[in-house]
C-alpha positions in Angstrom: -22.3 7.7 -4.9 -19.9 7.6 -2.0 -17.9 4.8 -3.6 -17.6 6.8 -6.9 -16.3 9.8 -4.9 -13.8 7.4 -3.3 -12.6 6.3 -6.8 -12.0 10.0 -7.7 -10.1 10.4 -4.4 -8.0 7.3 -5.4 -7.1 8.9 -8.8 -5.7 12.1 -7.2 -4.0 10.0 -4.4 -2.1 8.1 -7.1 -0.9 11.3 -8.7 0.0 12.5 -5.2 2.2 9.4 -4.7 4.0 10.0 -8.0 4.7 13.6 -7.0 6.2 12.4 -3.7 8.5 10.0 -5.4 9.6 12.7 -7.9 10.2 15.3 -5.1 12.2 12.9 -2.9 14.9 12.1 -5.5 18.1 13.3 -3.8 16.1 15.4 -1.5 15.7 15.8 2.3 12.7 13.7 3.4 11.6 15.8 6.4 12.1 19.0 4.4 10.0 17.8 1.5 7.2 16.6 3.9 7.2 20.0 5.7 7.1 22.1 2.5 4.3 20.0 1.0 2.3 20.4 4.2 2.8 24.2 4.0 1.6 24.1 0.4 -1.5 22.2 1.5 -2.2 24.7 4.3 -1.9 27.6 1.8 -4.7 26.0 -0.2 -7.0 25.7 2.7 -6.4 29.2 4.2 -8.7 31.0 1.7 -11.5 28.7 2.7 -10.9 29.4 6.4 -10.7 33.2 5.8 -13.8 33.3 3.6 -15.6 31.3 6.3 -14.8 34.0 8.9 -15.8 36.8 6.6 -18.8 35.3 4.8 -20.0 32.3 6.9 -23.6 32.3 5.4 -22.4 32.3 1.8 -19.8 29.6 2.5 -22.3 27.5 4.2 -24.6 27.6 1.2 -21.6 26.4 -0.9 -21.0 23.6 1.7 -17.5 24.9 2.2 -17.7 26.7 5.6 -14.9 25.9 8.0 -16.4 26.5 11.5 -14.8 26.8 14.9 -13.9 23.6 16.8 -14.3 23.0 20.5 -11.2 22.4 22.6 -11.9 18.7 22.6 -12.2 18.6 18.9 -8.9 20.5 18.5 -7.4 17.7 20.6 -8.8 15.1 18.3 -7.5 16.8 15.2 -4.0 17.2 16.8 -4.1 13.5 17.6 -4.9 12.7 14.0 -2.1 15.0 12.8 0.4 13.1 15.1 -0.8 9.7 13.8 -0.7 10.7 10.2 2.7 12.4 10.6 4.2 9.1 11.9 2.6 7.3 8.9 3.8 9.8 6.4 7.4 10.1 7.7 7.8 6.3 7.5 6.2 6.2 4.0 8.3 9.1 2.7 11.6 7.5 3.9 10.6 4.2 2.4 9.4 5.7 -0.9 12.8 7.5 -1.3 14.7 4.3 -1.1 12.4 1.7 -2.7 10.6 1.5 -6.0 7.2 3.2 -6.1 5.8 0.0 -7.8 6.6 -1.9 -4.6 5.8 0.7 -1.9 2.4 1.7 -3.2 1.0 -1.8 -3.5 2.3 -2.8 -0.1 0.8 0.3 1.5 -2.4 -0.6 -0.2 -2.7 -3.6 2.2 -3.8 -1.1 4.8 -7.5 -1.9 4.1 -6.9 -5.3 5.7 -6.2 -3.7 9.0 -9.0 -1.2 8.4 -11.4 -4.1 7.6 -10.6 -5.8 10.9 -11.0 -2.6 12.9 -14.3 -1.8 11.1 -15.7 -5.2 12.0 -14.4 -5.1 15.6 -15.0 -1.4 16.4 -17.9 -0.4 14.3 -19.8 -3.6 13.6 -19.7 -3.2 9.8 -21.2 -6.1 7.8 -20.6 -7.1 4.2 -22.4 -8.8 1.4 -20.9 -11.9 -0.4 -19.9 -9.7 -3.3 -18.0 -7.4 -0.9 -16.1 -10.3 0.6 -15.2 -11.7 -2.9 -13.9 -8.3 -4.0 -11.9 -7.9 -0.8 -10.4 -11.4 -1.1 -9.4 -10.7 -4.8 -7.8 -7.4 -3.8 -5.8 -8.9 -0.9 -4.5 -11.8 -3.1 -3.4 -9.2 -5.6 -1.5 -7.3 -2.9 0.3 -10.5 -1.9 1.3 -11.1 -5.5 2.8 -7.7 -5.6 5.0 -8.6 -2.7 6.2 -11.8 -4.4 7.3 -9.9 -7.5 9.2 -7.5 -5.2 11.5 -10.4 -4.2 12.6 -10.6 -7.8 14.1 -7.1 -7.4 16.2 -8.2 -4.4 14.0 -6.7 -1.8 13.9 -8.7 1.4 10.6 -8.1 3.1 12.0 -9.3 6.5 15.5 -7.8 6.5 15.1 -4.5 4.6 14.7 -1.6 7.1 12.8 0.5 4.5 10.3 -2.3 4.2 9.9 -2.1 8.0 9.0 1.5 7.6 6.4 0.6 4.9 4.8 -1.8 7.5 4.7 1.0 10.1 3.2 3.4 7.6 0.6 0.8 6.5 -0.6 0.0 10.1 -0.7 3.7 11.2 -2.5 4.6 8.0 -5.2 2.0 8.8 -5.6 3.4 12.3 -5.9 6.9 10.8 -8.7 5.7 8.5 -10.6 4.2 11.5 -10.1 7.4 13.4 -11.5 9.4 10.4 -14.7 7.3 10.6 -15.0 8.0 14.3 -14.6 11.7 13.9 -16.9 12.1 10.9 -19.7 9.6 11.7 -19.6 9.1 15.5 -18.7 12.6 16.6 -20.1 14.1 13.4 -17.3 16.6 13.1 -17.7 19.0 10.1 -15.5 17.6 7.3 -14.4 21.0 6.0 -13.4 22.2 9.5 -11.6 18.9 10.0 -9.6 19.3 6.7 -8.6 22.9 7.3 -7.5 22.4 10.9 -5.8 19.1 10.1 -3.7 20.9 7.5 -2.7 23.5 10.1 -1.7 20.9 12.7 0.3 19.0 10.1 2.4 22.0 9.5 2.9 22.5 13.2 3.8 18.9 13.9 6.1 18.3 10.9 7.7 21.8 11.3 8.7 21.0 14.8 10.0 17.6 13.7 12.0 19.1 10.8 13.4 21.9 13.0 14.2 19.5 15.9 16.0 17.0 13.6 18.1 19.8 12.0 19.1 21.2 15.4 19.9 17.9 17.1 21.8 16.4 14.2 23.4 19.7 13.2 23.2 18.5 9.7 22.7 20.8 6.7 19.7 19.4 4.9 19.9 18.8 1.2 16.7 20.5 0.2 16.1 21.5 -3.4 12.9 23.1 -4.4 10.9 21.3 -7.1 7.4 22.3 -8.3 6.3 18.8 -7.6 6.6 19.6 -3.9 3.8 22.1 -4.4 1.8 19.6 -6.3 2.0 17.1 -3.4 0.0 19.6 -1.3 -2.4 20.3 -4.2 -3.3 16.7 -4.9 -3.4 15.8 -1.2 -6.0 18.5 -0.6 -8.1 17.4 -3.5 -7.9 13.7 -2.6 -8.7 14.3 1.1 -11.6 16.6 0.2 -13.2 13.8 -1.9 -12.3 11.2 0.8 -13.9 13.2 3.6 -16.9 13.9 1.5 -17.4 10.2 0.8 -16.8 9.2 4.4 -19.2 11.8 5.8 -22.0 10.0 3.9 -24.1 8.1 6.5 -24.0 4.8 4.6 -20.2 4.9 3.9 -18.3 1.8 5.1 -14.7 2.6 6.0 -13.4 -0.9 5.1 -14.8 -0.7 1.6 -13.8 3.0 1.1 -10.3 2.2 2.2 -9.9 -0.5 -0.4 -11.4 1.8 -3.1 -9.0 4.6 -2.1 -6.0 2.3 -2.2 -6.7 1.5 -5.9 -4.5 4.6 -6.3 -1.8 2.0 -6.8 -3.0 1.7 -10.4 -1.9 5.3 -11.1 1.3 4.9 -9.1 2.1 1.7 -11.1 1.4 3.1 -14.6 2.7 6.6 -14.3 5.5 5.9 -11.7 6.7 2.8 -13.5 7.1 4.8 -16.8 8.6 7.9 -15.2 11.2 6.1 -13.0 11.9 3.2 -15.4 11.2 0.5 -12.8 11.6 -3.2 -13.4 9.2 -6.2 -13.7 6.3 -4.1 -14.9 4.9 -7.0 -16.9 5.0 -9.3 -13.9 3.3 -6.7 -11.8 0.5 -6.3 -14.4 -1.4 -9.5 -13.2 -1.9 -8.3 -9.6 -2.6 -4.9 -10.9 -5.6 -6.3 -12.9 -6.7 -8.0 -9.7 -6.8 -4.7 -7.9 -8.9 -3.2 -10.7 -11.3 -6.2 -10.6 -11.8 -5.8 -6.9 -12.5 -2.1 -7.2 -15.0 -2.7 -10.1 -16.8 -5.3 -8.0 -17.1 -2.9 -5.1 -18.4 -0.2 -7.3 -21.0 -2.5 -8.8 
């Protein structure tokens, strides 16, 4: 069941990526990130307020956001800092590169998550898992080869360097999630609510600091898709935390399933933004789908 929940999370994560690309066209990166974080926080506030007023009723619904200890607040703040560094890198890269390239490369994050899961958490895998993982990673590599046809140098392009930073920090965040939800057994609703709050604090300070230091007037235009970034992020994270909080959930497998969001990014993003080489990207896309189906089975 936790894998199917992860697949649903991937669906909304793919739509979230498309909304990011649409919002960033000719727009200020840090401003879009900050506003989308505010939208996400606004969606979690009713849960937090209702948990304060009617804790028993919210607990019965499985949606009660409880209080955290000082140590747990420190953990959530650390997660917000880690994720912010990943998202800032990813947003800048996504603004300047095709979504059909950025999303697949970011999808290689499960490789680093897999290594961390084996080294840190002692996760083990069946032969079918390994076969699915290998097929998925080969497909990711094929995506990078197609990217070269579009004149994107993976070693000299500074935006590709940001994709790499976003990928590695994203993998570290996934491992940290497993630690918080399974080792410390932090409540997933409380984690999501307070995480949304600290994201606004961290990215708000970064946005304000950048504006003051550079003395530049940001080109920030409101688009409804900025609001949708927050909406789909909350839904995707809710399903992801729900899957990860399951005792049998394996973070390496769940990370790969979640990164199948590249399918949505490829199909919807490729059509909306008129990107090139869609047919050549179809073969590795089928590989990603095959890997996910094998994991689900």
